[in-house]
NUMARFI-435697 format. One record per residue (C-alpha): x, y, z; residue number from 1; residue in one letter. Coordinates in Angstrom, 1 decimal. Layout:
BEGIN
xx->X yy->Y zz->Z seq->NUM type->A
...
//
This chain:
BEGIN
xx->57.9 yy->35.2 zz->168.2 seq->1 type->M
xx->57.6 yy->34.6 zz->172.0 seq->2 type->K
xx->54.5 yy->35.9 zz->173.9 seq->3 type->K
xx->55.4 yy->39.1 zz->175.7 seq->4 type->I
xx->54.1 yy->39.5 zz->179.3 seq->5 type->P
xx->51.3 yy->41.8 zz->180.2 seq->6 type->W
xx->53.4 yy->44.2 zz->182.3 seq->7 type->H
xx->55.1 yy->45.3 zz->179.0 seq->8 type->F
xx->51.8 yy->46.6 zz->177.6 seq->9 type->L
xx->50.9 yy->48.1 zz->181.0 seq->10 type->L
xx->54.1 yy->50.1 zz->181.0 seq->11 type->L
xx->53.4 yy->51.3 zz->177.4 seq->12 type->L
xx->50.0 yy->52.4 zz->178.5 seq->13 type->I
xx->51.4 yy->54.3 zz->181.4 seq->14 type->L
xx->54.1 yy->55.9 zz->179.4 seq->15 type->A
xx->51.9 yy->56.5 zz->176.4 seq->16 type->G
xx->49.6 yy->59.0 zz->178.3 seq->17 type->E
xx->52.1 yy->60.3 zz->180.8 seq->18 type->S
xx->54.2 yy->61.9 zz->178.1 seq->19 type->V
xx->51.2 yy->64.0 zz->176.9 seq->20 type->F
xx->49.9 yy->65.1 zz->180.3 seq->21 type->I
xx->51.8 yy->68.4 zz->180.4 seq->22 type->L
xx->51.3 yy->69.6 zz->176.9 seq->23 type->P
xx->47.7 yy->68.4 zz->176.3 seq->24 type->F
xx->45.8 yy->66.6 zz->179.1 seq->25 type->V
xx->46.1 yy->69.5 zz->181.6 seq->26 type->L
xx->44.9 yy->72.0 zz->179.0 seq->27 type->S
xx->42.0 yy->69.7 zz->178.0 seq->28 type->R
xx->40.8 yy->69.3 zz->181.6 seq->29 type->V
xx->41.6 yy->72.8 zz->182.7 seq->30 type->F
xx->41.1 yy->74.8 zz->179.5 seq->31 type->R
xx->39.3 yy->77.8 zz->181.0 seq->32 type->P
xx->41.9 yy->77.9 zz->183.9 seq->33 type->T
xx->44.8 yy->77.7 zz->181.5 seq->34 type->V
xx->43.5 yy->80.5 zz->179.4 seq->35 type->L
xx->43.1 yy->82.7 zz->182.5 seq->36 type->E
xx->46.4 yy->82.0 zz->184.4 seq->37 type->V
xx->48.5 yy->82.3 zz->181.2 seq->38 type->F
xx->46.5 yy->85.4 zz->180.0 seq->39 type->G
xx->45.6 yy->83.7 zz->176.6 seq->40 type->L
xx->42.7 yy->83.6 zz->174.3 seq->41 type->D
xx->41.6 yy->80.5 zz->172.4 seq->42 type->N
xx->43.5 yy->81.5 zz->169.2 seq->43 type->L
xx->46.8 yy->82.0 zz->171.1 seq->44 type->Q
xx->46.5 yy->78.6 zz->172.8 seq->45 type->L
xx->45.7 yy->77.1 zz->169.4 seq->46 type->G
xx->48.9 yy->78.7 zz->168.0 seq->47 type->L
xx->50.9 yy->77.1 zz->170.8 seq->48 type->C
xx->49.5 yy->73.7 zz->169.7 seq->49 type->F
xx->50.3 yy->74.6 zz->166.1 seq->50 type->S
xx->54.0 yy->75.3 zz->166.9 seq->51 type->I
xx->54.0 yy->71.9 zz->168.7 seq->52 type->Y
xx->52.6 yy->70.3 zz->165.6 seq->53 type->G
xx->55.2 yy->71.9 zz->163.2 seq->54 type->I
xx->58.1 yy->70.6 zz->165.4 seq->55 type->V
xx->56.3 yy->67.2 zz->165.8 seq->56 type->A
xx->56.0 yy->66.9 zz->162.0 seq->57 type->L
xx->59.8 yy->67.1 zz->161.6 seq->58 type->L
xx->60.1 yy->64.7 zz->164.5 seq->59 type->S
xx->57.9 yy->62.1 zz->162.9 seq->60 type->Y
xx->60.0 yy->62.2 zz->159.7 seq->61 type->I
xx->63.3 yy->61.6 zz->161.5 seq->62 type->F
xx->62.1 yy->59.7 zz->164.6 seq->63 type->G
xx->60.2 yy->57.0 zz->162.7 seq->64 type->G
xx->63.3 yy->55.2 zz->161.2 seq->65 type->P
xx->65.0 yy->55.7 zz->164.6 seq->66 type->L
xx->62.5 yy->53.3 zz->166.1 seq->67 type->A
xx->63.6 yy->50.6 zz->163.7 seq->68 type->D
xx->67.3 yy->50.9 zz->164.8 seq->69 type->K
xx->67.1 yy->51.1 zz->168.7 seq->70 type->F
xx->65.2 yy->49.3 zz->171.4 seq->71 type->P
xx->61.9 yy->51.0 zz->172.5 seq->72 type->P
xx->62.9 yy->51.1 zz->176.2 seq->73 type->R
xx->65.7 yy->53.6 zz->176.0 seq->74 type->K
xx->64.0 yy->55.9 zz->173.5 seq->75 type->L
xx->60.8 yy->56.1 zz->175.5 seq->76 type->I
xx->62.5 yy->56.7 zz->178.9 seq->77 type->A
xx->64.6 yy->59.6 zz->177.7 seq->78 type->V
xx->61.6 yy->61.1 zz->176.0 seq->79 type->A
xx->59.6 yy->61.1 zz->179.3 seq->80 type->L
xx->62.5 yy->62.7 zz->181.3 seq->81 type->W
xx->63.0 yy->65.4 zz->178.7 seq->82 type->M
xx->59.2 yy->66.2 zz->178.7 seq->83 type->T
xx->59.1 yy->66.4 zz->182.5 seq->84 type->A
xx->61.9 yy->69.0 zz->182.4 seq->85 type->L
xx->59.6 yy->71.2 zz->180.3 seq->86 type->G
xx->57.0 yy->70.8 zz->183.0 seq->87 type->G
xx->59.1 yy->72.7 zz->185.5 seq->88 type->F
xx->59.4 yy->75.6 zz->183.0 seq->89 type->A
xx->55.6 yy->75.5 zz->182.5 seq->90 type->Y
xx->55.0 yy->75.8 zz->186.3 seq->91 type->S
xx->56.6 yy->79.3 zz->186.3 seq->92 type->T
xx->53.8 yy->80.6 zz->184.1 seq->93 type->F
xx->56.1 yy->81.9 zz->181.4 seq->94 type->P
xx->55.3 yy->84.7 zz->178.9 seq->95 type->S
xx->53.4 yy->83.9 zz->175.7 seq->96 type->Y
xx->56.6 yy->84.0 zz->173.7 seq->97 type->S
xx->58.3 yy->81.5 zz->176.0 seq->98 type->V
xx->55.2 yy->79.3 zz->176.1 seq->99 type->L
xx->55.3 yy->79.0 zz->172.3 seq->100 type->K
xx->59.0 yy->77.9 zz->172.6 seq->101 type->M
xx->58.0 yy->75.4 zz->175.3 seq->102 type->L
xx->55.4 yy->73.8 zz->173.1 seq->103 type->Y
xx->57.9 yy->73.6 zz->170.3 seq->104 type->G
xx->60.3 yy->71.8 zz->172.7 seq->105 type->Y
xx->57.5 yy->69.4 zz->173.7 seq->106 type->W
xx->56.8 yy->68.8 zz->170.0 seq->107 type->G
xx->60.3 yy->67.3 zz->169.9 seq->108 type->F
xx->60.4 yy->65.4 zz->173.2 seq->109 type->T
xx->57.0 yy->63.7 zz->172.9 seq->110 type->T
xx->57.5 yy->62.6 zz->169.3 seq->111 type->I
xx->61.1 yy->62.2 zz->168.1 seq->112 type->F
xx->62.1 yy->59.6 zz->170.6 seq->113 type->L
xx->58.7 yy->58.4 zz->171.7 seq->114 type->F
xx->55.8 yy->58.0 zz->169.2 seq->115 type->W
xx->57.1 yy->55.4 zz->166.7 seq->116 type->A
xx->58.8 yy->53.3 zz->169.4 seq->117 type->P
xx->55.5 yy->53.2 zz->171.3 seq->118 type->M
xx->53.5 yy->52.1 zz->168.3 seq->119 type->I
xx->56.1 yy->49.5 zz->167.2 seq->120 type->K
xx->56.3 yy->48.1 zz->170.7 seq->121 type->A
xx->52.5 yy->47.8 zz->170.9 seq->122 type->T
xx->52.4 yy->46.0 zz->167.6 seq->123 type->R
xx->55.1 yy->43.6 zz->168.7 seq->124 type->I
xx->53.1 yy->42.8 zz->171.9 seq->125 type->W
xx->49.9 yy->42.1 zz->169.8 seq->126 type->G
xx->51.5 yy->39.6 zz->167.5 seq->127 type->G
xx->49.5 yy->38.4 zz->164.5 seq->128 type->S
xx->46.2 yy->37.7 zz->166.3 seq->129 type->T
xx->45.7 yy->40.4 zz->168.9 seq->130 type->S
xx->46.2 yy->43.7 zz->167.2 seq->131 type->Q
xx->42.8 yy->45.0 zz->168.1 seq->132 type->G
xx->43.3 yy->44.1 zz->171.7 seq->133 type->K
xx->46.8 yy->45.6 zz->171.8 seq->134 type->A
xx->45.9 yy->49.0 zz->170.4 seq->135 type->F
xx->42.4 yy->49.0 zz->172.0 seq->136 type->G
xx->44.0 yy->48.4 zz->175.4 seq->137 type->F
xx->46.8 yy->50.9 zz->174.6 seq->138 type->L
xx->44.4 yy->53.7 zz->173.8 seq->139 type->D
xx->41.8 yy->52.7 zz->176.4 seq->140 type->G
xx->44.5 yy->52.3 zz->179.0 seq->141 type->G
xx->46.0 yy->55.7 zz->178.1 seq->142 type->R
xx->42.5 yy->57.2 zz->178.5 seq->143 type->G
xx->42.3 yy->55.7 zz->182.0 seq->144 type->L
xx->45.7 yy->57.1 zz->182.9 seq->145 type->V
xx->44.7 yy->60.5 zz->181.5 seq->146 type->G
xx->41.4 yy->60.3 zz->183.4 seq->147 type->A
xx->43.2 yy->59.5 zz->186.7 seq->148 type->L
xx->45.6 yy->62.4 zz->186.0 seq->149 type->F
xx->42.7 yy->64.6 zz->185.3 seq->150 type->G
xx->40.8 yy->63.5 zz->188.5 seq->151 type->A
xx->44.0 yy->64.0 zz->190.5 seq->152 type->M
xx->44.5 yy->67.4 zz->189.0 seq->153 type->G
xx->41.0 yy->68.5 zz->189.8 seq->154 type->V
xx->41.4 yy->67.2 zz->193.4 seq->155 type->L
xx->44.8 yy->69.0 zz->193.9 seq->156 type->I
xx->43.4 yy->72.2 zz->192.3 seq->157 type->F
xx->40.4 yy->72.2 zz->194.6 seq->158 type->S
xx->42.5 yy->71.5 zz->197.7 seq->159 type->V
xx->44.6 yy->74.6 zz->197.1 seq->160 type->F
xx->41.6 yy->76.9 zz->196.6 seq->161 type->I
xx->40.7 yy->78.8 zz->199.7 seq->162 type->T
xx->37.8 yy->80.9 zz->198.5 seq->163 type->S
xx->34.5 yy->80.3 zz->196.6 seq->164 type->E
xx->35.0 yy->79.0 zz->193.0 seq->165 type->V
xx->32.9 yy->81.9 zz->191.7 seq->166 type->S
xx->35.2 yy->84.4 zz->193.5 seq->167 type->E
xx->38.6 yy->83.0 zz->192.5 seq->168 type->L
xx->41.4 yy->85.4 zz->191.8 seq->169 type->T
xx->44.0 yy->84.8 zz->189.1 seq->170 type->I
xx->46.6 yy->84.6 zz->191.9 seq->171 type->S
xx->44.7 yy->81.8 zz->193.6 seq->172 type->E
xx->44.2 yy->79.9 zz->190.4 seq->173 type->S
xx->47.9 yy->80.2 zz->189.6 seq->174 type->R
xx->48.9 yy->78.8 zz->193.0 seq->175 type->T
xx->46.6 yy->75.9 zz->192.7 seq->176 type->A
xx->47.4 yy->75.1 zz->189.1 seq->177 type->F
xx->51.2 yy->75.3 zz->189.9 seq->178 type->N
xx->50.8 yy->72.4 zz->192.2 seq->179 type->Q
xx->49.0 yy->70.4 zz->189.6 seq->180 type->V
xx->51.8 yy->71.0 zz->187.1 seq->181 type->I
xx->54.6 yy->70.1 zz->189.6 seq->182 type->L
xx->53.0 yy->66.9 zz->190.8 seq->183 type->V
xx->52.4 yy->65.8 zz->187.2 seq->184 type->S
xx->56.0 yy->66.5 zz->186.2 seq->185 type->S
xx->57.4 yy->64.4 zz->189.1 seq->186 type->F
xx->55.1 yy->61.5 zz->188.1 seq->187 type->I
xx->56.3 yy->61.6 zz->184.5 seq->188 type->V
xx->59.9 yy->61.3 zz->185.8 seq->189 type->I
xx->58.9 yy->58.3 zz->187.9 seq->190 type->L
xx->57.2 yy->56.6 zz->184.9 seq->191 type->V
xx->60.5 yy->57.1 zz->182.9 seq->192 type->G
xx->62.4 yy->55.2 zz->185.6 seq->193 type->L
xx->59.9 yy->52.3 zz->185.5 seq->194 type->L
xx->60.2 yy->52.2 zz->181.7 seq->195 type->V
xx->64.0 yy->52.2 zz->181.8 seq->196 type->W
xx->64.2 yy->49.3 zz->184.2 seq->197 type->F
xx->61.2 yy->47.1 zz->183.3 seq->198 type->F
xx->60.3 yy->47.6 zz->179.6 seq->199 type->L
xx->62.7 yy->45.0 zz->178.4 seq->200 type->K
xx->62.4 yy->42.7 zz->175.4 seq->201 type->L
xx->64.0 yy->39.3 zz->175.0 seq->202 type->D
xx->67.3 yy->39.5 zz->173.2 seq->203 type->H
xx->66.1 yy->37.2 zz->170.4 seq->204 type->E
xx->63.0 yy->39.4 zz->169.8 seq->205 type->I
xx->65.2 yy->42.5 zz->169.7 seq->206 type->E
xx->67.3 yy->40.9 zz->167.0 seq->207 type->K
xx->64.1 yy->40.3 zz->164.9 seq->208 type->E
xx->62.7 yy->43.8 zz->165.1 seq->209 type->I
xx->65.8 yy->46.0 zz->164.8 seq->210 type->I
xx->67.6 yy->46.9 zz->161.6 seq->211 type->L
xx->71.2 yy->48.0 zz->161.4 seq->212 type->E
xx->70.4 yy->50.4 zz->158.6 seq->213 type->K
xx->67.3 yy->51.8 zz->156.9 seq->214 type->I
xx->67.7 yy->52.0 zz->153.1 seq->215 type->T
xx->66.0 yy->54.2 zz->150.6 seq->216 type->K
xx->64.6 yy->51.1 zz->148.9 seq->217 type->T
xx->62.9 yy->50.1 zz->152.1 seq->218 type->Q
xx->61.3 yy->53.5 zz->152.5 seq->219 type->I
xx->60.1 yy->53.4 zz->148.9 seq->220 type->L
xx->58.6 yy->49.9 zz->149.5 seq->221 type->D
xx->56.6 yy->51.3 zz->152.4 seq->222 type->V
xx->55.4 yy->54.3 zz->150.3 seq->223 type->L
xx->54.2 yy->51.9 zz->147.6 seq->224 type->R
xx->51.7 yy->50.3 zz->150.0 seq->225 type->L
xx->48.1 yy->51.6 zz->149.5 seq->226 type->P
xx->47.4 yy->51.0 zz->153.2 seq->227 type->S
xx->50.0 yy->53.6 zz->154.1 seq->228 type->V
xx->48.4 yy->56.3 zz->152.0 seq->229 type->W
xx->44.9 yy->55.5 zz->153.2 seq->230 type->L
xx->46.0 yy->55.5 zz->156.8 seq->231 type->L
xx->47.4 yy->59.0 zz->156.3 seq->232 type->M
xx->43.8 yy->60.2 zz->155.6 seq->233 type->I
xx->42.1 yy->58.0 zz->158.2 seq->234 type->I
xx->44.4 yy->59.1 zz->161.0 seq->235 type->I
xx->44.2 yy->62.8 zz->159.9 seq->236 type->L
xx->40.3 yy->62.6 zz->160.1 seq->237 type->C
xx->40.3 yy->60.7 zz->163.4 seq->238 type->A
xx->42.8 yy->63.0 zz->165.0 seq->239 type->Y
xx->40.8 yy->66.1 zz->164.1 seq->240 type->V
xx->38.0 yy->64.5 zz->166.0 seq->241 type->G
xx->40.3 yy->63.8 zz->169.0 seq->242 type->Y
xx->41.5 yy->67.4 zz->169.0 seq->243 type->K
xx->37.9 yy->68.7 zz->168.9 seq->244 type->I
xx->37.1 yy->66.8 zz->172.1 seq->245 type->T
xx->39.4 yy->69.5 zz->173.8 seq->246 type->D
xx->36.5 yy->72.0 zz->173.5 seq->247 type->V
xx->34.0 yy->70.1 zz->175.6 seq->248 type->F
xx->35.0 yy->71.7 zz->178.9 seq->249 type->S
xx->34.9 yy->75.1 zz->177.2 seq->250 type->L
xx->31.5 yy->74.3 zz->175.7 seq->251 type->Y
xx->30.3 yy->73.4 zz->179.3 seq->252 type->A
xx->31.4 yy->76.9 zz->180.5 seq->253 type->R
xx->30.3 yy->79.0 zz->177.4 seq->254 type->D
xx->27.1 yy->77.3 zz->176.5 seq->255 type->V
xx->26.0 yy->75.2 zz->179.5 seq->256 type->M
xx->27.1 yy->77.9 zz->181.9 seq->257 type->L
xx->29.1 yy->75.6 zz->184.2 seq->258 type->F
xx->31.8 yy->77.1 zz->186.6 seq->259 type->D
xx->35.5 yy->76.2 zz->186.5 seq->260 type->Q
xx->35.4 yy->73.1 zz->188.6 seq->261 type->I
xx->32.3 yy->71.8 zz->186.8 seq->262 type->Q
xx->33.9 yy->72.5 zz->183.4 seq->263 type->S
xx->37.0 yy->70.6 zz->184.5 seq->264 type->A
xx->34.8 yy->67.7 zz->185.7 seq->265 type->Q
xx->33.3 yy->67.5 zz->182.2 seq->266 type->V
xx->36.8 yy->67.2 zz->180.7 seq->267 type->G
xx->37.5 yy->64.4 zz->183.3 seq->268 type->T
xx->34.2 yy->62.6 zz->182.5 seq->269 type->F
xx->35.3 yy->62.6 zz->178.9 seq->270 type->L
xx->38.7 yy->61.0 zz->179.8 seq->271 type->L
xx->36.9 yy->58.2 zz->181.7 seq->272 type->F
xx->34.8 yy->57.3 zz->178.6 seq->273 type->I
xx->38.0 yy->56.6 zz->176.6 seq->274 type->R
xx->39.2 yy->53.5 zz->178.5 seq->275 type->P
xx->35.8 yy->51.9 zz->178.3 seq->276 type->V
xx->35.5 yy->52.4 zz->174.5 seq->277 type->I
xx->39.1 yy->51.5 zz->173.8 seq->278 type->G
xx->39.0 yy->48.2 zz->175.7 seq->279 type->I
xx->35.5 yy->47.2 zz->174.3 seq->280 type->L
xx->36.3 yy->48.1 zz->170.7 seq->281 type->I
xx->39.7 yy->46.3 zz->170.9 seq->282 type->G
xx->38.0 yy->43.0 zz->172.1 seq->283 type->I
xx->35.2 yy->43.3 zz->169.5 seq->284 type->L
xx->37.6 yy->44.0 zz->166.7 seq->285 type->A
xx->39.8 yy->40.9 zz->167.3 seq->286 type->D
xx->36.7 yy->38.8 zz->167.3 seq->287 type->R
xx->35.3 yy->40.1 zz->164.0 seq->288 type->S
xx->36.7 yy->42.7 zz->161.6 seq->289 type->Q
xx->39.0 yy->45.3 zz->162.8 seq->290 type->T
xx->38.7 yy->47.3 zz->159.6 seq->291 type->T
xx->34.9 yy->47.3 zz->159.8 seq->292 type->L
xx->34.8 yy->48.6 zz->163.3 seq->293 type->W
xx->37.0 yy->51.5 zz->162.2 seq->294 type->L
xx->34.2 yy->52.4 zz->159.7 seq->295 type->V
xx->31.6 yy->52.2 zz->162.4 seq->296 type->V
xx->33.6 yy->54.6 zz->164.7 seq->297 type->G
xx->33.6 yy->57.3 zz->162.0 seq->298 type->F
xx->29.9 yy->56.9 zz->161.4 seq->299 type->I
xx->29.0 yy->57.3 zz->165.1 seq->300 type->V
xx->31.3 yy->60.3 zz->165.3 seq->301 type->S
xx->29.5 yy->61.9 zz->162.3 seq->302 type->F
xx->26.1 yy->61.6 zz->163.8 seq->303 type->F
xx->27.2 yy->62.7 zz->167.3 seq->304 type->G
xx->28.9 yy->65.8 zz->165.8 seq->305 type->A
xx->25.6 yy->66.7 zz->164.0 seq->306 type->L
xx->23.8 yy->67.0 zz->167.3 seq->307 type->L
xx->26.1 yy->69.8 zz->168.3 seq->308 type->F
xx->26.5 yy->71.3 zz->164.9 seq->309 type->A
xx->22.8 yy->71.7 zz->164.4 seq->310 type->L
xx->22.4 yy->73.3 zz->167.9 seq->311 type->G
xx->20.0 yy->70.6 zz->169.2 seq->312 type->L
xx->21.2 yy->70.8 zz->172.8 seq->313 type->I
xx->19.6 yy->73.6 zz->174.8 seq->314 type->P
xx->21.6 yy->75.0 zz->177.8 seq->315 type->D
xx->19.1 yy->73.6 zz->180.2 seq->316 type->S
xx->19.3 yy->70.0 zz->178.9 seq->317 type->A
xx->22.3 yy->68.7 zz->181.0 seq->318 type->T
xx->21.4 yy->65.1 zz->180.5 seq->319 type->T
xx->21.2 yy->65.4 zz->176.7 seq->320 type->L
xx->24.5 yy->67.3 zz->176.8 seq->321 type->F
xx->26.2 yy->64.4 zz->178.5 seq->322 type->F
xx->24.5 yy->61.8 zz->176.2 seq->323 type->I
xx->25.7 yy->63.7 zz->173.2 seq->324 type->S
xx->29.3 yy->63.9 zz->174.6 seq->325 type->I
xx->29.1 yy->60.1 zz->175.0 seq->326 type->L
xx->28.0 yy->59.6 zz->171.4 seq->327 type->I
xx->30.8 yy->61.8 zz->170.0 seq->328 type->V
xx->33.4 yy->60.3 zz->172.3 seq->329 type->A
xx->32.4 yy->56.7 zz->171.4 seq->330 type->T
xx->33.0 yy->57.4 zz->167.7 seq->331 type->G
xx->36.1 yy->59.4 zz->168.1 seq->332 type->V
xx->37.8 yy->57.0 zz->170.6 seq->333 type->Y
xx->36.8 yy->53.9 zz->168.6 seq->334 type->A
xx->38.5 yy->55.3 zz->165.4 seq->335 type->A
xx->41.5 yy->56.4 zz->167.4 seq->336 type->R
xx->41.9 yy->53.0 zz->169.1 seq->337 type->S
xx->41.9 yy->51.1 zz->165.8 seq->338 type->L
xx->43.7 yy->53.2 zz->163.2 seq->339 type->Y
xx->47.1 yy->51.6 zz->164.0 seq->340 type->F
xx->45.5 yy->48.2 zz->164.7 seq->341 type->A
xx->44.8 yy->47.8 zz->161.0 seq->342 type->V
xx->48.5 yy->48.0 zz->160.0 seq->343 type->M
xx->48.8 yy->44.2 zz->160.2 seq->344 type->E
xx->45.8 yy->43.8 zz->157.8 seq->345 type->R
xx->47.3 yy->46.4 zz->155.5 seq->346 type->G
xx->50.4 yy->44.2 zz->155.0 seq->347 type->Q
xx->52.9 yy->46.7 zz->156.5 seq->348 type->I
xx->56.1 yy->44.7 zz->157.5 seq->349 type->P
xx->56.6 yy->44.5 zz->161.3 seq->350 type->L
xx->60.3 yy->45.3 zz->161.0 seq->351 type->I
xx->59.6 yy->48.5 zz->159.1 seq->352 type->L
xx->56.8 yy->49.6 zz->161.5 seq->353 type->T
xx->58.7 yy->52.6 zz->162.8 seq->354 type->G
xx->59.5 yy->53.9 zz->159.3 seq->355 type->T
xx->55.8 yy->53.4 zz->158.2 seq->356 type->A
xx->54.5 yy->55.2 zz->161.3 seq->357 type->V
xx->56.8 yy->58.1 zz->160.7 seq->358 type->G
xx->55.7 yy->58.4 zz->157.1 seq->359 type->L
xx->52.0 yy->58.0 zz->157.9 seq->360 type->I
xx->52.2 yy->60.5 zz->160.8 seq->361 type->S
xx->53.6 yy->63.3 zz->158.5 seq->362 type->I
xx->50.1 yy->63.7 zz->157.1 seq->363 type->I
xx->48.1 yy->61.9 zz->159.8 seq->364 type->G
xx->49.1 yy->64.3 zz->162.6 seq->365 type->Y
xx->49.0 yy->67.6 zz->160.7 seq->366 type->T
xx->45.9 yy->68.5 zz->162.9 seq->367 type->P
xx->48.5 yy->69.3 zz->165.5 seq->368 type->D
xx->49.3 yy->72.2 zz->163.2 seq->369 type->I
xx->46.0 yy->73.4 zz->161.9 seq->370 type->F
xx->43.3 yy->72.1 zz->164.3 seq->371 type->A
xx->44.1 yy->74.3 zz->167.3 seq->372 type->G
xx->44.3 yy->77.6 zz->165.4 seq->373 type->P
xx->41.2 yy->76.7 zz->163.3 seq->374 type->A
xx->39.2 yy->76.0 zz->166.5 seq->375 type->M
xx->40.5 yy->79.1 zz->168.1 seq->376 type->G
xx->39.6 yy->81.2 zz->165.1 seq->377 type->Y
xx->36.1 yy->79.8 zz->164.9 seq->378 type->L
xx->35.5 yy->80.3 zz->168.7 seq->379 type->L
xx->36.9 yy->83.8 zz->168.9 seq->380 type->E
xx->35.1 yy->85.1 zz->165.8 seq->381 type->N
xx->31.7 yy->83.7 zz->166.7 seq->382 type->S
xx->31.5 yy->83.8 zz->170.6 seq->383 type->P
xx->29.2 yy->81.5 zz->172.4 seq->384 type->G
xx->27.0 yy->78.8 zz->170.9 seq->385 type->L
xx->27.6 yy->79.8 zz->167.2 seq->386 type->K
xx->31.3 yy->79.4 zz->167.4 seq->387 type->G
xx->31.0 yy->75.9 zz->169.0 seq->388 type->H
xx->28.5 yy->74.9 zz->166.2 seq->389 type->Q
xx->31.1 yy->75.9 zz->163.6 seq->390 type->H
xx->33.7 yy->73.7 zz->165.4 seq->391 type->V
xx->31.3 yy->70.7 zz->165.3 seq->392 type->F
xx->30.6 yy->71.3 zz->161.6 seq->393 type->W
xx->34.3 yy->70.9 zz->161.2 seq->394 type->M
xx->34.1 yy->67.5 zz->163.0 seq->395 type->L
xx->31.1 yy->66.5 zz->160.9 seq->396 type->T
xx->33.0 yy->67.0 zz->157.7 seq->397 type->I
xx->36.2 yy->65.2 zz->158.8 seq->398 type->F
xx->34.1 yy->62.3 zz->160.2 seq->399 type->S
xx->32.4 yy->61.9 zz->156.8 seq->400 type->F
xx->35.8 yy->61.9 zz->154.9 seq->401 type->I
xx->37.2 yy->59.5 zz->157.4 seq->402 type->G
xx->34.3 yy->57.1 zz->157.0 seq->403 type->S
xx->34.7 yy->57.0 zz->153.2 seq->404 type->I
xx->38.5 yy->56.3 zz->153.6 seq->405 type->S
xx->38.0 yy->53.6 zz->156.2 seq->406 type->A
xx->35.3 yy->52.0 zz->154.0 seq->407 type->W
xx->37.8 yy->51.8 zz->151.1 seq->408 type->Y
xx->40.4 yy->50.3 zz->153.5 seq->409 type->Y
xx->37.9 yy->47.7 zz->154.5 seq->410 type->Y
xx->37.1 yy->46.9 zz->150.9 seq->411 type->R
xx->40.8 yy->46.5 zz->150.1 seq->412 type->L
xx->42.0 yy->44.6 zz->153.2 seq->413 type->Y
xx->39.0 yy->43.7 zz->155.4 seq->414 type->G
xx->38.3 yy->40.3 zz->153.9 seq->415 type->K
xx->41.8 yy->39.3 zz->152.9 seq->416 type->K
xx->43.6 yy->36.7 zz->155.0 seq->417 type->K
xx->46.9 yy->37.6 zz->156.5 seq->418 type->L
xx->49.9 yy->36.1 zz->154.9 seq->419 type->N
//
């Protein structure tokens, strides 16, 4: 297969994070603000994410095989445009009932036409020798795009604030956050245009990666692979970790007693860690054992989570707080960067990547359904430090399960030569 140019991966990186800016990145960076301007508590916001996850689950099932039948370019561009339309509804600060419907809509637009095509296109770019680099750069690059969106959002938000942060009214917060949403929506539309015109594959490559029809036999062949079942558990555990990073800005406000701007800056700091980890881990993985680095990621996440779960960070220890964030983020982002990079090692056929991703994601991304409400329940029922400790115990448990599953994957495939 011909080497595909770098701009192809750069467009995947840009699209890969842009599509999630509206439903997830803004609420990660501005979580306290989102709760205030929409009049929500943590459990209600968690239920919005849960509705997203339920719709996404169905979208994985039917969207996976679609990626094996059509070129990635068209599917990804349409997904971006449909997601941006939801942003304009979001900017009106709809009622809680409408907001739940909007998250259901985003569960469809960001997954059905988007997720499997993005993963398959990245695997195509990586070929047989650069899977770690491809997926490390994808996740790290997505992290950088998310960080830039976050920084831009904080800047726009602060520009439209006319009074002291400590004296902000809900009306002023809404006005400022409205501008953040609208600018983000227009950028997502622009990214869709770039993808439509420039994310093109050579005709010969398209013929190699697209099937006319997906048969039941092919689906059963994929389900017989041990790597598919192990990846379901590995991704589930890693994705719980990723979802839990959403609470760091809230932890900063509730436990470290930061204000809204400082809390948003914590969320943005987290986003800037992700590209560094993704790129470094991708390069290291290709030079050694991708599967082994996946195990390391879970172990680091486990010990980082323990620091928070055991309450070892006093509210006066700002430096220790940021170091602990760095440890957790290193483990979580390393695992997230590599879990699809090991598909090649797990002997999953390239032409059936979309179908495999769809099947794996049915289990792997169920945290979209349960993680938000679970975190919301824990935080609302034990306000302050205690609730956050409970959330990080949840991360500790899933990191432990993930490390065992990743170790078994390494034992099965880590030392095998690729066919």
